[in-house]
C-alpha positions in Angstrom: 13.1 -16.6 -19.3 10.1 -14.3 -19.4 10.4 -10.6 -19.9 9.9 -8.5 -16.8 6.6 -6.6 -16.9 6.5 -2.9 -17.4 4.7 -1.3 -14.5 3.4 1.6 -16.5 1.7 -0.8 -18.9 0.2 -2.8 -16.1 -1.0 0.3 -14.2 -2.5 1.7 -17.5 -4.7 -1.4 -17.7 -6.5 -0.4 -14.5 -6.2 3.4 -14.8 -9.2 5.4 -16.0 -7.0 8.1 -17.6 -3.5 9.2 -18.4 -0.9 9.5 -15.7 2.7 10.4 -14.9 4.8 9.4 -12.0 3.6 12.4 -10.0 -0.2 11.8 -10.7 -2.2 11.0 -7.7 -3.7 7.6 -8.0 -7.2 9.0 -7.5 -6.7 11.4 -10.4 -5.7 8.5 -12.6 -8.8 6.6 -11.5 -6.7 3.9 -9.7 -8.8 3.0 -6.6 -8.1 0.5 -3.9 -9.6 -2.4 -5.8 -7.5 -1.5 -8.9 -4.4 -1.5 -6.7 -5.1 -5.0 -5.5 -5.9 -6.2 -9.1 -2.5 -4.8 -10.1 -0.8 -6.6 -7.3 -2.6 -9.8 -8.1 -1.6 -9.5 -11.8 2.1 -9.2 -10.9 2.8 -11.3 -7.9 4.1 -14.8 -8.6 2.7 -16.5 -5.5 -1.0 -15.9 -4.4 -0.2 -17.1 -0.9 2.2 -14.2 -0.2 0.7 -11.9 2.3 0.3 -8.2 1.4 1.1 -5.6 4.1 -2.1 -3.6 3.7 -0.8 -0.8 6.0 2.1 -0.1 3.7 -0.3 0.0 0.6 -2.4 2.5 2.5 0.5 5.0 2.3 0.7 4.8 -1.5 -0.6 8.1 -3.0 1.0 8.7 -6.4 1.8 6.5 -9.4 5.5 6.7 -8.4 4.7 5.6 -4.8 2.8 2.6 -6.2 5.6 1.6 -8.6 8.2 1.9 -5.8 5.9 -0.2 -3.5 5.4 -2.8 -6.2 9.2 -3.0 -6.9 9.9 -3.6 -3.2 7.1 -6.1 -2.7 7.9 -8.1 -5.9 11.7 -8.0 -5.3 11.0 -9.7 -1.9 9.1 -12.4 -3.8 11.9 -12.8 -6.3 10.2 -11.0 -9.2 11.8 -8.2 -11.2 9.7 -5.5 -12.8 10.6 -2.4 -14.9 
């Protein structure tokens, strides 16, 4: 069984600077392309559709982590 990925580590790969949960994604340098790269790095099935409208509501690092946990749980993937 593989270890569940740490969301902070995955987000850090695409962030341009340091961040906390309350950091706005734009302040961390996480832009829309980065968000989709993060999703692609984590999702187990590339054929799963992404609800783009719900991603548009993501503003902070915590919002992104919560969105990822929900999205990946629906796909059967556990993340920390």
